[in-house]
C-alpha positions as CSV (number, residue, x, y, z in Angstrom):
1,X,-9.6,-18.6,-53.1
2,X,-11.4,-16.0,-55.2
3,X,-12.5,-12.9,-53.3
4,X,-15.3,-10.4,-53.9
5,X,-12.7,-7.9,-55.0
6,X,-11.3,-10.4,-57.6
7,X,-14.7,-10.6,-59.2
8,X,-14.9,-6.9,-59.9
9,X,-14.1,-5.6,-63.5
10,X,-10.5,-4.9,-64.0
11,X,-11.2,-1.2,-64.8
12,X,-12.9,-0.8,-61.5
13,X,-9.8,-2.1,-59.7
14,X,-7.6,0.5,-61.4
15,X,-8.5,3.9,-59.8
16,X,-6.9,7.2,-60.6
17,X,-6.2,9.7,-57.7
18,X,-5.3,13.3,-58.2
19,X,-3.7,14.9,-55.1
20,X,-2.8,18.6,-54.7
21,X,-3.0,21.5,-52.4
22,X,-6.1,23.7,-52.6
23,X,-6.1,26.4,-55.3
24,X,-3.7,24.5,-57.5
25,X,-5.8,23.6,-60.5
26,X,-7.1,20.2,-59.5
27,X,-10.6,20.9,-60.6
28,X,-9.4,21.9,-64.0
29,X,-7.2,18.8,-64.2
30,X,-10.3,16.7,-63.2
31,X,-12.2,18.2,-66.0
32,X,-9.4,17.4,-68.5
33,X,-9.3,13.8,-67.4
34,X,-13.1,13.5,-67.7
35,X,-12.9,14.4,-71.4
36,X,-11.8,10.7,-71.9
37,X,-14.7,8.3,-72.3
38,X,-13.0,5.6,-70.3
39,X,-12.5,7.8,-67.1
40,X,-14.9,9.0,-64.5
41,X,-13.0,11.3,-62.1
42,X,-15.1,12.5,-59.1
43,X,-14.4,15.6,-57.0
44,X,-13.3,16.0,-53.4
45,X,-15.0,14.0,-50.7
46,X,-13.6,15.9,-47.7
47,X,-11.1,13.2,-46.8
48,X,-13.8,10.7,-45.8
49,X,-11.6,7.8,-46.8
50,X,-8.9,8.8,-44.4
51,X,-10.4,7.0,-41.4
52,X,-11.0,3.9,-43.5
53,X,-7.3,4.0,-44.5
54,X,-6.5,4.2,-40.8
55,X,-8.7,1.2,-40.1
56,X,-6.8,-0.8,-42.7
57,X,-3.6,0.1,-40.9
58,X,-5.1,-1.2,-37.6
59,X,-6.1,-4.4,-39.3
60,X,-2.6,-4.9,-40.6
61,X,-1.1,-4.1,-37.1
62,X,-3.3,-6.7,-35.4
63,X,-3.2,-9.2,-38.3
64,X,-1.9,-12.1,-36.1
65,X,-4.7,-11.7,-33.5
66,X,-7.4,-11.4,-36.2
67,X,-6.1,-14.5,-37.9
68,X,-6.2,-16.5,-34.6
69,X,-9.7,-15.4,-33.9
70,X,-10.9,-16.1,-37.5
71,X,-9.5,-19.6,-37.4
72,X,-12.0,-20.4,-34.6
73,X,-15.0,-18.4,-35.8
74,X,-16.9,-21.4,-37.0
75,X,-17.3,-22.6,-33.4
76,X,-19.9,-19.9,-32.9
77,X,-21.5,-20.5,-36.3
78,X,-21.9,-24.3,-35.6
79,X,-22.9,-23.7,-32.0
80,X,-21.1,-26.9,-31.0
81,X,-21.3,-27.0,-27.2
82,X,-18.1,-29.0,-26.9
83,X,-16.2,-26.5,-29.1
84,X,-17.8,-23.4,-27.4
85,X,-16.8,-24.8,-24.0
86,X,-13.1,-24.5,-25.0
87,X,-13.5,-21.2,-26.7
88,X,-11.6,-18.4,-24.9
89,X,-10.2,-16.3,-27.7
90,X,-10.9,-12.6,-27.0
91,X,-10.4,-11.7,-30.7
92,X,-13.0,-14.1,-32.2
93,X,-14.3,-12.4,-35.4
94,X,-15.9,-13.5,-38.7
95,X,-13.0,-12.0,-40.7
96,X,-9.2,-11.8,-40.8
97,X,-7.0,-8.9,-42.0
98,X,-7.2,-10.1,-45.6
99,X,-11.0,-10.4,-45.4
100,X,-11.3,-6.9,-44.0
101,X,-9.1,-5.6,-46.8
102,X,-11.2,-7.3,-49.4
103,X,-14.4,-5.9,-47.8
104,X,-12.9,-2.4,-47.7
105,X,-11.7,-2.4,-51.3
106,X,-14.9,-3.8,-52.6
107,X,-17.0,-1.3,-50.6
108,X,-14.9,1.7,-51.9
109,X,-15.4,0.5,-55.5
110,X,-19.1,0.2,-55.0
111,X,-19.1,3.8,-53.7
112,X,-17.2,5.3,-56.6
113,X,-17.9,2.9,-59.5
114,X,-21.5,2.2,-58.9
115,X,-23.4,3.0,-62.1
116,X,-20.4,3.4,-64.4
117,X,-19.7,0.9,-67.2
118,X,-17.4,-2.1,-66.5
119,X,-14.8,-0.8,-68.9
120,X,-14.6,2.7,-67.4
121,X,-12.1,3.6,-64.6
122,X,-13.0,5.7,-61.7
123,X,-11.1,8.1,-59.5
124,X,-11.2,11.3,-57.6
125,X,-9.3,14.4,-56.8
126,X,-8.6,15.3,-53.2
127,X,-6.6,18.1,-51.4
128,X,-6.5,16.2,-48.0
129,X,-4.5,13.1,-48.7
130,X,-0.8,12.6,-48.2
131,X,1.7,9.7,-48.2
132,X,0.0,7.6,-45.5
133,X,-3.4,7.5,-47.3
134,X,-1.8,6.8,-50.7
135,X,0.2,3.9,-49.3
136,X,-3.0,2.3,-48.0
137,X,-4.8,3.0,-51.2
138,X,-2.0,1.3,-53.0
139,X,-2.4,-1.8,-50.8
140,X,-6.1,-1.9,-51.5
141,X,-5.7,-1.2,-55.2
142,X,-2.4,-2.6,-56.7
143,X,-3.3,-1.0,-60.1
144,X,-3.6,2.5,-58.5
145,X,-2.3,5.4,-60.5
146,X,-1.5,8.8,-58.8
147,X,-1.2,12.3,-60.2
148,X,0.5,14.9,-58.0
149,X,-0.3,18.4,-59.1
150,X,1.6,21.4,-57.6
151,X,1.5,25.1,-57.9
152,X,4.3,27.4,-57.0
153,X,3.9,28.3,-53.3
154,X,3.8,32.1,-53.8
155,X,1.0,31.8,-56.4
156,X,-0.9,29.1,-54.5
157,X,-0.8,30.9,-51.1
158,X,-1.7,34.3,-52.8
159,X,-4.6,32.6,-54.4
160,X,-5.8,31.1,-51.1
161,X,-5.5,34.4,-49.2
162,X,-7.3,36.3,-51.9
163,X,-10.2,33.8,-52.4
164,X,-13.5,35.7,-52.2
165,X,-14.7,33.8,-49.2
166,X,-11.7,34.7,-47.0
167,X,-11.6,37.8,-44.8
168,X,-9.6,40.7,-46.3
169,X,-6.6,41.9,-44.4
170,X,-5.6,45.5,-45.0
171,X,-1.8,45.7,-45.1
172,X,-1.9,49.3,-44.0
173,X,-3.4,48.3,-40.7
174,X,-0.7,47.0,-38.3
175,X,-3.0,44.5,-36.6
176,X,-4.4,43.1,-39.9
177,X,-0.9,43.0,-41.4
178,X,0.3,40.9,-38.5
179,X,-2.6,38.5,-39.1
180,X,-1.7,38.3,-42.8
181,X,1.9,37.6,-41.9
182,X,0.9,34.8,-39.6
183,X,-1.4,33.3,-42.2
184,X,1.3,33.4,-44.9
185,X,3.7,31.6,-42.5
186,X,1.1,28.9,-41.7
187,X,0.2,28.3,-45.3
188,X,3.8,28.1,-46.4
189,X,4.4,25.5,-43.6
190,X,1.4,23.6,-44.7
191,X,2.5,23.7,-48.4
192,X,5.9,22.2,-47.5
193,X,4.5,19.6,-45.2
194,X,2.0,18.4,-47.7
195,X,4.3,18.2,-50.7
196,X,7.2,16.8,-48.7
197,X,4.9,13.9,-47.9
198,X,3.8,13.5,-51.5
199,X,7.4,13.8,-52.7
200,X,8.4,11.0,-50.3
201,X,5.5,8.9,-51.6
202,X,6.6,9.5,-55.2
203,X,10.1,8.5,-54.3
204,X,9.0,5.1,-53.0
205,X,6.5,4.5,-55.8
206,X,8.0,6.3,-58.8
207,X,6.3,4.2,-61.5
208,X,2.9,4.9,-59.9
209,X,3.2,8.7,-59.7
210,X,3.1,11.4,-62.4
211,X,4.0,14.9,-61.3
212,X,2.3,17.9,-63.0
213,X,2.9,21.6,-62.5
214,X,0.2,24.2,-62.6
215,X,1.8,25.7,-65.6
216,X,1.1,22.5,-67.5
217,X,-2.6,23.3,-67.4
218,X,-2.4,25.5,-70.5
219,X,-3.1,24.5,-74.1
220,X,0.5,25.1,-75.2
221,X,2.0,23.0,-72.5
222,X,-0.4,20.2,-71.8
223,X,1.4,16.9,-72.6
224,X,-1.6,14.6,-73.3
225,X,0.6,11.7,-74.2
226,X,2.4,11.9,-70.8
227,X,-0.8,12.4,-68.9
228,X,-3.0,9.7,-70.4
229,X,0.0,7.5,-71.1
230,X,0.6,7.4,-67.4
231,X,-2.8,5.8,-67.1
232,X,-2.1,3.4,-69.9
233,X,-4.7,4.8,-72.3
234,X,-4.7,6.8,-75.6
235,X,-5.4,10.5,-75.1
236,X,-8.8,11.9,-76.1
237,X,-9.1,14.3,-79.0
238,X,-7.0,17.4,-78.3
239,X,-9.8,19.7,-79.4
240,X,-11.9,18.4,-76.5
241,X,-9.1,19.1,-74.0
242,X,-8.3,22.5,-75.4
243,X,-12.0,23.5,-75.1
244,X,-11.8,22.7,-71.4
245,X,-8.5,24.4,-70.8
246,X,-9.8,27.5,-72.7
247,X,-12.8,27.8,-70.4
248,X,-11.5,27.9,-66.9
249,X,-14.8,28.1,-65.0
250,X,-15.9,27.4,-61.5
251,X,-13.6,29.2,-59.1
252,X,-12.9,32.9,-58.9
253,X,-9.2,33.5,-58.2
254,X,-9.3,36.7,-56.1
255,X,-11.4,39.1,-54.1
256,X,-11.7,42.5,-55.7
257,X,-10.8,44.1,-52.3
258,X,-7.1,43.2,-52.8
259,X,-4.8,45.8,-54.4
260,X,-1.4,45.5,-55.9
261,X,0.3,46.5,-52.7
262,X,-1.4,43.7,-50.8
263,X,-0.4,41.2,-53.4
264,X,3.2,42.3,-53.5
265,X,3.4,42.1,-49.7
266,X,2.2,38.4,-49.8
267,X,4.9,37.6,-52.3
268,X,7.5,39.4,-50.2
269,X,6.5,37.5,-47.1
270,X,6.8,34.2,-49.0
271,X,10.2,35.1,-50.4
272,X,11.4,35.9,-46.9
273,X,10.0,32.7,-45.4
274,X,12.6,30.3,-44.2
275,X,11.7,27.1,-46.0
276,X,12.7,23.8,-44.4
277,X,15.4,21.7,-45.8
278,X,14.5,19.9,-49.0
279,X,12.1,22.6,-50.3
280,X,14.2,23.3,-53.4
281,X,14.3,19.6,-54.2
282,X,10.5,19.4,-54.1
283,X,10.2,22.5,-56.4
284,X,12.7,21.1,-58.8
285,X,11.0,17.7,-59.0
286,X,8.1,19.4,-60.9
287,X,10.4,21.1,-63.4
288,X,9.8,24.6,-64.7
289,X,6.0,24.2,-65.1
290,X,5.1,24.5,-61.4
């Protein structure tokens, strides 16, 4: 039986998701992708789809109970007294797991693809999603394509610490230095946890995932054939992409209060950090461009 999702344009059933850590160039990559006239890639939405992905997992977990309830839902719709007298199913609902999945996928498409042409694909970039969310997105959208963008931990963490909106920690002050050391350790742990999860997802869905390093976001390294080929489309004119890459606007990389000594300390702390097992493998998976 045809579903509401099946009736959607094929392009709208083929989303593109860019996942990365914060301060890793995802906004720039989003702008590069948007130079293509068949793509509309939105920005971050604060992980709002996360709870919806969790609800899909709950529907899958209770699939049998939902199915039994759905089989008898017409008893209420027909209001047949004889049928209602025998009705004692506590899970009586007007949908089963497949129906809920169809509703969820169709609703997400309406959110992100509303107003864009039928032959244009939609997508977004997000810094809050990991393997679990991507697995559920894949279940909702079998044509999903994922791009994992990574920046070398030392550079990414340094950029995060030195962002203009973050408090400055004077490395010459023992108390503030201790706070800096604690933040570096926490950020390093978060980097590994996030990319270990994304690395695991890429390992189980290799054909669906393209890995890109921060160093690829330069005019002399950007492989447009690989990037847009992963999405099954011809690349846009290179001049349009190079114009975007040459004008890296939107996010200041550092606070002016930081000096070279502060920066060197951050890199030293990251070098001395005891990375969990598998860290080198994750770094290597992005090649030299990370």
